FIVOVEX-221210 format. One record per residue (C-alpha): x, y, z; residue in three letters. Coordinates in pm, whole numbers, plus 50000, padded with zeros to 5 digits. Layout:
BEGIN
<atom X="X" Y="Y" Z="Z" resn="ALA"/>
...
//
This chain:
BEGIN
<atom X="18348" Y="22111" Z="91000" resn="MET"/>
<atom X="18039" Y="22329" Z="91062" resn="THR"/>
<atom X="17864" Y="22523" Z="90789" resn="GLN"/>
<atom X="18037" Y="22854" Z="90730" resn="GLY"/>
<atom X="18368" Y="22735" Z="90877" resn="ASP"/>
<atom X="18641" Y="22892" Z="90661" resn="THR"/>
<atom X="18945" Y="22755" Z="90844" resn="SER"/>
<atom X="19010" Y="22508" Z="90561" resn="MET"/>
<atom X="19063" Y="22608" Z="90196" resn="PRO"/>
<atom X="18825" Y="22504" Z="89922" resn="ASP"/>
<atom X="18987" Y="22194" Z="89769" resn="VAL"/>
<atom X="18742" Y="22208" Z="89477" resn="SER"/>
<atom X="18897" Y="22532" Z="89349" resn="ALA"/>
<atom X="19130" Y="22502" Z="89050" resn="ARG"/>
<atom X="19491" Y="22532" Z="89175" resn="PRO"/>
<atom X="19677" Y="22838" Z="89054" resn="ARG"/>
<atom X="20005" Y="22720" Z="88905" resn="LEU"/>
<atom X="20295" Y="22926" Z="88774" resn="LEU"/>
<atom X="20531" Y="22780" Z="88516" resn="TYR"/>
<atom X="20842" Y="22984" Z="88587" resn="GLN"/>
<atom X="21092" Y="22977" Z="88305" resn="LEU"/>
<atom X="21452" Y="22955" Z="88421" resn="ALA"/>
<atom X="21584" Y="23170" Z="88136" resn="SER"/>
<atom X="21452" Y="23473" Z="87943" resn="PRO"/>
<atom X="21285" Y="23271" Z="87668" resn="LEU"/>
<atom X="21094" Y="23576" Z="87543" resn="HIS"/>
<atom X="21431" Y="23721" Z="87441" resn="ARG"/>
<atom X="21604" Y="23410" Z="87311" resn="THR"/>
<atom X="21310" Y="23253" Z="87126" resn="ALA"/>
<atom X="21044" Y="23527" Z="87117" resn="GLY"/>
<atom X="20706" Y="23596" Z="87272" resn="ASP"/>
<atom X="20535" Y="23365" Z="87021" resn="LYS"/>
<atom X="20727" Y="23068" Z="87160" resn="THR"/>
<atom X="20635" Y="23163" Z="87515" resn="VAL"/>
<atom X="20265" Y="23185" Z="87421" resn="ARG"/>
<atom X="20282" Y="22850" Z="87241" resn="ARG"/>
<atom X="20427" Y="22687" Z="87550" resn="ARG"/>
<atom X="20156" Y="22841" Z="87768" resn="LEU"/>
<atom X="19890" Y="22696" Z="87539" resn="ASP"/>
<atom X="20051" Y="22353" Z="87570" resn="MET"/>
<atom X="20076" Y="22383" Z="87949" resn="LEU"/>
<atom X="19708" Y="22467" Z="87976" resn="ARG"/>
<atom X="19615" Y="22172" Z="87756" resn="ASN"/>
<atom X="19824" Y="21940" Z="87974" resn="TRP"/>
<atom X="19670" Y="22069" Z="88300" resn="ALA"/>
<atom X="19308" Y="22162" Z="88224" resn="PRO"/>
<atom X="19213" Y="22119" Z="88589" resn="SER"/>
<atom X="19445" Y="22403" Z="88693" resn="ALA"/>
<atom X="19482" Y="22773" Z="88625" resn="GLN"/>
<atom X="19825" Y="22795" Z="88462" resn="VAL"/>
<atom X="20029" Y="23107" Z="88396" resn="GLU"/>
<atom X="20382" Y="23144" Z="88261" resn="ILE"/>
<atom X="20660" Y="23389" Z="88350" resn="ALA"/>
<atom X="20984" Y="23460" Z="88168" resn="SER"/>
<atom X="21256" Y="23638" Z="88372" resn="PRO"/>
<atom X="21434" Y="23948" Z="88247" resn="GLU"/>
<atom X="21770" Y="23821" Z="88369" resn="GLU"/>
<atom X="21947" Y="23487" Z="88380" resn="GLY"/>
<atom X="22135" Y="23255" Z="88144" resn="PRO"/>
<atom X="22009" Y="23215" Z="87788" resn="SER"/>
<atom X="21984" Y="22839" Z="87852" resn="ALA"/>
<atom X="22072" Y="22599" Z="88134" resn="ILE"/>
<atom X="22362" Y="22406" Z="87983" resn="GLU"/>
<atom X="22617" Y="22400" Z="88268" resn="SER"/>
<atom X="22647" Y="22411" Z="88644" resn="ALA"/>
<atom X="22734" Y="22779" Z="88615" resn="ALA"/>
<atom X="22412" Y="22845" Z="88423" resn="ASP"/>
<atom X="22210" Y="22662" Z="88689" resn="ALA"/>
<atom X="22373" Y="22870" Z="88964" resn="ALA"/>
<atom X="22250" Y="23190" Z="88796" resn="MET"/>
<atom X="21884" Y="23093" Z="88825" resn="VAL"/>
<atom X="21834" Y="23174" Z="89193" resn="PHE"/>
<atom X="21966" Y="23533" Z="89173" resn="PRO"/>
<atom X="21748" Y="23591" Z="88865" resn="ALA"/>
<atom X="21431" Y="23464" Z="89040" resn="LEU"/>
<atom X="21490" Y="23554" Z="89405" resn="ARG"/>
<atom X="21300" Y="23882" Z="89407" resn="GLU"/>
<atom X="21007" Y="23746" Z="89206" resn="ALA"/>
<atom X="20980" Y="23447" Z="89440" resn="ALA"/>
<atom X="20892" Y="23667" Z="89737" resn="THR"/>
<atom X="20565" Y="23759" Z="89565" resn="GLY"/>
<atom X="20462" Y="23423" Z="89422" resn="TRP"/>
<atom X="20234" Y="23331" Z="89713" resn="ALA"/>
<atom X="20011" Y="23633" Z="89649" resn="LYS"/>
<atom X="19877" Y="23495" Z="89323" resn="SER"/>
<atom X="19989" Y="23131" Z="89295" resn="HIS"/>
<atom X="19946" Y="22811" Z="89493" resn="ASP"/>
<atom X="20252" Y="22633" Z="89353" resn="ALA"/>
<atom X="20532" Y="22696" Z="89105" resn="VAL"/>
<atom X="20695" Y="22466" Z="88851" resn="LEU"/>
<atom X="21051" Y="22558" Z="88753" resn="ILE"/>
<atom X="21103" Y="22534" Z="88378" resn="GLY"/>
<atom X="21424" Y="22333" Z="88373" resn="CYS"/>
<atom X="21497" Y="21960" Z="88401" resn="PHE"/>
<atom X="21795" Y="22036" Z="88627" resn="SER"/>
<atom X="21557" Y="22168" Z="88897" resn="ASP"/>
<atom X="21780" Y="22468" Z="88976" resn="PRO"/>
<atom X="21733" Y="22641" Z="89313" resn="ALA"/>
<atom X="21411" Y="22454" Z="89396" resn="VAL"/>
<atom X="21482" Y="22433" Z="89770" resn="GLU"/>
<atom X="21594" Y="22796" Z="89798" resn="ALA"/>
<atom X="21296" Y="22924" Z="89600" resn="LEU"/>
<atom X="21057" Y="22718" Z="89813" resn="THR"/>
<atom X="21213" Y="22880" Z="90119" resn="GLU"/>
<atom X="21181" Y="23228" Z="89970" resn="MET"/>
<atom X="20825" Y="23190" Z="89846" resn="SER"/>
<atom X="20658" Y="22985" Z="90120" resn="GLY"/>
<atom X="20470" Y="22774" Z="89864" resn="ILE"/>
<atom X="20560" Y="22448" Z="89688" resn="PRO"/>
<atom X="20822" Y="22493" Z="89415" resn="VAL"/>
<atom X="20836" Y="22175" Z="89211" resn="ILE"/>
<atom X="21137" Y="22036" Z="89030" resn="GLY"/>
<atom X="21010" Y="21873" Z="88711" resn="PRO"/>
<atom X="21325" Y="21671" Z="88661" resn="GLY"/>
<atom X="21271" Y="21487" Z="88989" resn="GLU"/>
<atom X="20897" Y="21456" Z="88917" resn="ALA"/>
<atom X="20967" Y="21306" Z="88575" resn="GLY"/>
<atom X="21218" Y="21052" Z="88699" resn="MET"/>
<atom X="20990" Y="20945" Z="88983" resn="LEU"/>
<atom X="20716" Y="20897" Z="88726" resn="ALA"/>
<atom X="20955" Y="20680" Z="88523" resn="ALA"/>
<atom X="21010" Y="20434" Z="88807" resn="VAL"/>
<atom X="20634" Y="20400" Z="88845" resn="GLN"/>
<atom X="20605" Y="20300" Z="88481" resn="LEU"/>
<atom X="20892" Y="20056" Z="88445" resn="GLY"/>
<atom X="21196" Y="19890" Z="88594" resn="GLU"/>
<atom X="21479" Y="20088" Z="88433" resn="ARG"/>
<atom X="21492" Y="20430" Z="88270" resn="PHE"/>
<atom X="21723" Y="20644" Z="88058" resn="SER"/>
<atom X="21727" Y="21021" Z="88011" resn="VAL"/>
<atom X="21752" Y="21193" Z="87672" resn="LEU"/>
<atom X="21930" Y="21527" Z="87713" resn="SER"/>
<atom X="22036" Y="21823" Z="87503" resn="SER"/>
<atom X="22405" Y="21870" Z="87431" resn="ASP"/>
<atom X="22561" Y="22030" Z="87633" resn="PRO"/>
<atom X="22372" Y="21970" Z="87955" resn="THR"/>
<atom X="22456" Y="22040" Z="88322" resn="PRO"/>
<atom X="22662" Y="21769" Z="88495" resn="PRO"/>
<atom X="22562" Y="21575" Z="88803" resn="GLY"/>
<atom X="22251" Y="21386" Z="88694" resn="LEU"/>
<atom X="22361" Y="21058" Z="88854" resn="ARG"/>
<atom X="22433" Y="21239" Z="89180" resn="ARG"/>
<atom X="22081" Y="21385" Z="89176" resn="ARG"/>
<atom X="21934" Y="21042" Z="89103" resn="ILE"/>
<atom X="22132" Y="20894" Z="89391" resn="ARG"/>
<atom X="21989" Y="21161" Z="89620" resn="GLY"/>
<atom X="21634" Y="21079" Z="89510" resn="ILE"/>
<atom X="21702" Y="20714" Z="89587" resn="GLY"/>
<atom X="21640" Y="20561" Z="89246" resn="ILE"/>
<atom X="21995" Y="20499" Z="89121" resn="GLU"/>
<atom X="21926" Y="20128" Z="89091" resn="GLY"/>
<atom X="21671" Y="20198" Z="88816" resn="SER"/>
<atom X="21893" Y="20436" Z="88617" resn="PHE"/>
<atom X="22047" Y="20307" Z="88293" resn="VAL"/>
<atom X="22201" Y="20607" Z="88119" resn="SER"/>
<atom X="22189" Y="20969" Z="88019" resn="GLU"/>
<atom X="22226" Y="21011" Z="87643" resn="VAL"/>
<atom X="22283" Y="21335" Z="87452" resn="MET"/>
<atom X="22069" Y="21379" Z="87142" resn="VAL"/>
<atom X="22326" Y="21591" Z="86957" resn="GLY"/>
<atom X="22155" Y="21929" Z="86962" resn="GLY"/>
<atom X="22182" Y="22226" Z="87196" resn="SER"/>
<atom X="21878" Y="22390" Z="87354" resn="VAL"/>
<atom X="21891" Y="22663" Z="87091" resn="ALA"/>
<atom X="21924" Y="22407" Z="86810" resn="ASP"/>
<atom X="21628" Y="22205" Z="86934" resn="LEU"/>
<atom X="21414" Y="22515" Z="86976" resn="ASN"/>
<atom X="21505" Y="22646" Z="86631" resn="ARG"/>
<atom X="21470" Y="22331" Z="86418" resn="ASP"/>
<atom X="21341" Y="22027" Z="86609" resn="PRO"/>
<atom X="21247" Y="21830" Z="86297" resn="ASP"/>
<atom X="21609" Y="21822" Z="86181" resn="ARG"/>
<atom X="21709" Y="21648" Z="86503" resn="HIS"/>
<atom X="21427" Y="21393" Z="86512" resn="LEU"/>
<atom X="21621" Y="21109" Z="86341" resn="PRO"/>
<atom X="21908" Y="21146" Z="86591" resn="ALA"/>
<atom X="21664" Y="21157" Z="86884" resn="ILE"/>
<atom X="21497" Y="20837" Z="86766" resn="VAL"/>
<atom X="21835" Y="20667" Z="86713" resn="ALA"/>
<atom X="21950" Y="20755" Z="87064" resn="GLN"/>
<atom X="21619" Y="20640" Z="87209" resn="ALA"/>
<atom X="21662" Y="20304" Z="87039" resn="ARG"/>
<atom X="22013" Y="20274" Z="87184" resn="ASP"/>
<atom X="21876" Y="20338" Z="87533" resn="CYS"/>
<atom X="21618" Y="20063" Z="87490" resn="VAL"/>
<atom X="21890" Y="19829" Z="87363" resn="ALA"/>
<atom X="22084" Y="19902" Z="87684" resn="GLN"/>
<atom X="21788" Y="19784" Z="87889" resn="GLY"/>
<atom X="21576" Y="20094" Z="87948" resn="ALA"/>
<atom X="21203" Y="20026" Z="87945" resn="ASP"/>
<atom X="21106" Y="20391" Z="88007" resn="VAL"/>
<atom X="21262" Y="20706" Z="87861" resn="LEU"/>
<atom X="21254" Y="21054" Z="88017" resn="VAL"/>
<atom X="21289" Y="21373" Z="87814" resn="LEU"/>
<atom X="21574" Y="21552" Z="87989" resn="GLY"/>
<atom X="21551" Y="21886" Z="87812" resn="CYS"/>
<atom X="21249" Y="22112" Z="87789" resn="PHE"/>
<atom X="21328" Y="22199" Z="87430" resn="ALA"/>
<atom X="21242" Y="21830" Z="87379" resn="LEU"/>
<atom X="20939" Y="21843" Z="87609" resn="SER"/>
<atom X="20775" Y="22117" Z="87404" resn="PHE"/>
<atom X="20826" Y="21956" Z="87061" resn="ILE"/>
<atom X="20464" Y="21883" Z="86963" resn="PRO"/>
<atom X="20394" Y="21510" Z="86942" resn="GLY"/>
<atom X="20749" Y="21398" Z="87028" resn="LEU"/>
<atom X="20651" Y="21149" Z="87303" resn="PRO"/>
<atom X="20400" Y="20984" Z="87069" resn="GLU"/>
<atom X="20655" Y="20965" Z="86786" resn="LYS"/>
<atom X="20919" Y="20813" Z="87014" resn="LEU"/>
<atom X="20679" Y="20562" Z="87166" resn="THR"/>
<atom X="20575" Y="20451" Z="86816" resn="ALA"/>
<atom X="20941" Y="20419" Z="86714" resn="ALA"/>
<atom X="21087" Y="20241" Z="87018" resn="VAL"/>
<atom X="20787" Y="20081" Z="87188" resn="GLY"/>
<atom X="20837" Y="20206" Z="87546" resn="VAL"/>
<atom X="20667" Y="20481" Z="87751" resn="PRO"/>
<atom X="20808" Y="20833" Z="87720" resn="ILE"/>
<atom X="20784" Y="21062" Z="88023" resn="VAL"/>
<atom X="20744" Y="21433" Z="87958" resn="ASN"/>
<atom X="20873" Y="21586" Z="88285" resn="PRO"/>
<atom X="20676" Y="21905" Z="88230" resn="VAL"/>
<atom X="20351" Y="21708" Z="88251" resn="ILE"/>
<atom X="20483" Y="21510" Z="88548" resn="ALA"/>
<atom X="20578" Y="21836" Z="88718" resn="GLY"/>
<atom X="20240" Y="21995" Z="88655" resn="LEU"/>
<atom X="20064" Y="21697" Z="88809" resn="LYS"/>
<atom X="20306" Y="21699" Z="89105" resn="ALA"/>
<atom X="20235" Y="22070" Z="89157" resn="ALA"/>
<atom X="19859" Y="22007" Z="89154" resn="GLU"/>
<atom X="19907" Y="21727" Z="89406" resn="ALA"/>
<atom X="20122" Y="21948" Z="89630" resn="ALA"/>
<atom X="19841" Y="22204" Z="89645" resn="VAL"/>
<atom X="19595" Y="21934" Z="89750" resn="LEU"/>
<atom X="19833" Y="21802" Z="90016" resn="TYR"/>
<atom X="19863" Y="22149" Z="90166" resn="ARG"/>
<atom X="19485" Y="22187" Z="90157" resn="ALA"/>
<atom X="19479" Y="21976" Z="90471" resn="GLY"/>
<atom X="19656" Y="22252" Z="90663" resn="LEU"/>
<atom X="19442" Y="22504" Z="90847" resn="PRO"/>
<atom X="19442" Y="22840" Z="90672" resn="ARG"/>
<atom X="19623" Y="23007" Z="90960" resn="GLY"/>
<atom X="19913" Y="22763" Z="90929" resn="VAL"/>
<atom X="19939" Y="22827" Z="90556" resn="GLN"/>
<atom X="19937" Y="23203" Z="90613" resn="ASP"/>
<atom X="20211" Y="23169" Z="90873" resn="THR"/>
<atom X="20426" Y="22970" Z="90630" resn="MET"/>
<atom X="20383" Y="23239" Z="90365" resn="ILE"/>
<atom X="20460" Y="23525" Z="90606" resn="ARG"/>
<atom X="20775" Y="23350" Z="90725" resn="SER"/>
<atom X="20903" Y="23354" Z="90367" resn="ALA"/>
<atom X="20843" Y="23728" Z="90321" resn="GLU"/>
//
C-alpha cells in the first residue's frame, strides 16, 4: 500500500460498538440501570468505543419464543441506520434474537452473545452448562446443535428467578445460583455460561461463582464484545468500496 492510499480502513482506530438492548430497559428498570450497564460495558471493552441503546418498543423481557419474535419488529427501523455511526452491534439477549435478519438490514456485523459465550466455553473446557433465568425461551439445545457443539453441552439449569427478579434483588438469589452451579459441576460441567443478562450484569458474580464451584464462568456479554471487536478487524481486510457496497445494499 502506497503512502496516502485510503482504500483500506485504519485498523488502529477504536471500533465503534453498539450494545443494543432487546427490550426497553429504561422503562422496566430505569435510566440509572441503563447507565450502570454502559459503564460496565466500557470497562469490559476499553479498546472500543461502546454505546448503548434501549428501544422504545418490544417485550419487557425475553422469556419466551413469542418475546424473542418481537425483537426484530422493534429494532428493524433502527437497524437501517446503525452503519452510519457503528462498526458492529451486540444484541443484548442470550437468545440472540433476530441476529441474522438485523445483520441483513444493517449491513454490519450483528453479534449474538449467546453463541459467542458458548463458543468461548468450549475453548475453556470439555463440557459446559448454562445457568438461565426462569422462565427462559425454549430451544437452547437446538441452537447448540446448529452451532455444532452439542457434544460438549451438559445441561441448562434455571436459577429460580425471573429477569425482573434478578434485576430487582440479585443478592437474594445468590444462594440459589451457587447451588445450581454446584449441581452443574456435579453433572460433569467444567465451564459454566451465564445464560441471562440479568446475571451477566450482577457485579462480581463470575468471581463469586468461580470461588464457590472452582470452574471458569463465561460472561457472554464480554464474549460478545470481544467477538464484535474481532468482527470489525476481520472486515478491515475488505477494501473500503466493498464495505460501502455492503452497507448500501442493506439500506
